[in-house]
C-alpha positions as CSV (number, residue, x, y, z in Angstrom):
1,M,109.7,90.0,115.0
2,K,109.2,92.7,112.0
3,R,111.8,94.9,110.8
4,V,110.9,98.1,109.9
5,L,114.2,100.3,108.0
6,V,113.8,104.4,108.2
7,A,115.8,106.7,105.8
8,E,115.5,110.1,107.5
9,D,117.7,113.0,108.0
10,D,116.3,114.7,111.0
11,P,116.7,113.3,114.1
12,D,113.9,114.3,116.1
13,T,111.5,113.0,113.3
14,A,113.4,109.7,113.3
15,T,113.1,109.5,116.9
16,V,109.5,110.2,117.2
17,I,109.2,107.5,113.9
18,K,111.3,104.8,116.0
19,A,109.2,105.1,119.3
20,A,105.7,105.3,117.6
21,L,106.5,102.2,115.6
22,E,108.3,100.0,118.5
23,E,106.0,100.6,121.3
24,R,102.6,100.3,119.5
25,L,104.0,97.0,117.4
26,S,106.1,93.9,117.9
27,V,108.8,95.5,114.9
28,T,112.2,96.5,115.5
29,V,113.5,99.8,113.8
30,D,116.5,100.5,112.5
31,H,117.5,104.0,111.8
32,V,119.4,105.7,108.9
33,T,120.7,108.9,108.0
34,N,120.6,109.2,104.3
35,G,120.0,107.0,101.2
36,A,123.1,105.2,100.7
37,L,123.4,104.0,103.7
38,V,119.9,102.2,103.4
39,L,121.8,100.7,100.3
40,D,124.5,99.6,103.1
41,H,122.5,98.7,105.7
42,I,120.1,96.1,103.4
43,S,123.2,94.3,101.5
44,V,126.3,95.0,103.4
45,L,124.6,94.1,107.1
46,D,122.6,91.6,105.2
47,T,119.5,93.3,107.7
48,R,116.4,92.2,104.8
49,P,114.0,94.7,106.1
50,D,110.1,93.8,106.3
51,L,109.2,97.4,105.3
52,V,111.4,100.5,104.4
53,I,110.6,104.0,105.3
54,L,111.9,106.7,103.1
55,D,111.8,110.4,103.4
56,V,112.1,111.9,99.8
57,S,114.6,115.3,100.5
58,M,117.5,113.2,101.8
59,P,121.4,114.0,101.3
60,G,123.3,111.9,99.0
61,L,120.9,109.5,97.5
62,N,117.2,110.7,97.4
63,G,114.6,108.7,98.4
64,I,113.6,108.3,95.0
65,D,116.9,107.1,94.1
66,V,116.9,104.7,96.7
67,F,113.4,103.4,95.7
68,D,114.1,102.6,91.6
69,L,117.9,100.9,93.6
70,L,115.9,98.8,95.2
71,R,113.1,97.6,92.7
72,G,115.8,97.4,90.4
73,N,117.6,94.7,92.9
74,A,115.4,91.4,92.8
75,S,116.5,90.4,96.4
76,F,113.8,93.6,97.4
77,T,111.2,93.8,95.2
78,D,108.7,93.0,97.3
79,V,109.7,95.0,99.8
80,P,107.1,97.2,100.8
81,V,108.0,101.0,101.0
82,L,106.4,103.7,102.8
83,F,107.1,107.3,101.6
84,L,107.2,110.0,104.5
85,T,107.7,113.1,102.9
86,A,106.7,116.9,103.1
87,M,106.5,116.7,99.1
88,P,104.0,114.2,98.5
89,D,103.6,115.7,95.2
90,R,107.3,114.8,94.3
91,A,106.4,110.6,95.8
92,E,103.4,110.7,93.9
93,Q,105.5,111.3,90.4
94,A,107.1,107.9,91.5
95,F,104.0,106.2,92.4
96,A,103.0,106.5,88.7
97,R,105.8,104.7,87.8
98,F,106.8,102.5,89.7
99,G,104.6,101.5,92.3
100,I,104.9,102.9,95.4
101,N,103.2,101.0,98.6
102,D,102.3,103.6,100.0
103,V,102.6,107.8,101.1
104,M,102.4,110.1,103.9
105,A,102.4,113.7,104.2
106,K,104.8,115.0,107.0
107,P,103.9,117.0,109.1
108,F,102.3,113.2,110.2
109,D,100.1,112.0,113.2
110,C,101.5,109.1,114.8
111,D,98.5,106.8,115.0
112,A,98.2,107.0,111.1
113,L,101.7,106.8,110.9
114,V,101.4,103.3,113.3
115,G,97.8,102.1,111.2
116,R,99.4,102.5,107.6
117,V,102.7,100.7,109.1
118,D,100.5,97.8,110.8
119,D,98.4,97.5,107.3
120,L,101.8,97.4,104.7
121,L,103.1,94.8,106.9
122,A,100.0,92.6,107.3
123,R,99.6,93.4,103.3
124,A,103.2,92.1,102.7
125,A,102.7,88.8,104.9
126,E,99.3,88.4,102.8
127,V,101.4,88.2,100.1
128,A,104.5,85.7,101.2
């Protein structure tokens, strides 16, 4: 089963994402509430995600900072990242520099989110 890590500080949004993905795809969704916890989750707990969904605006490390750190770590350079953000323009700036896999604006459509996640997981499996 694929593992998706969602970094989202809004508990209602995180609940919707988790429910939509787990009900429609064969994935387990882990949730953290800030950027620093993403790094703890994947390094300390040794739970490598197959996909990371990052909110741009989070307390502590923001999503772009987390993305930079992930791409700077050789163990996680191949993990696809989906930015789910109310500020898609800010994420697009990082896209130009570092190759973000995908960006979706909030509010989002659950069907579109599920489709995008499914596509990213499929593309990552083809590369592996």
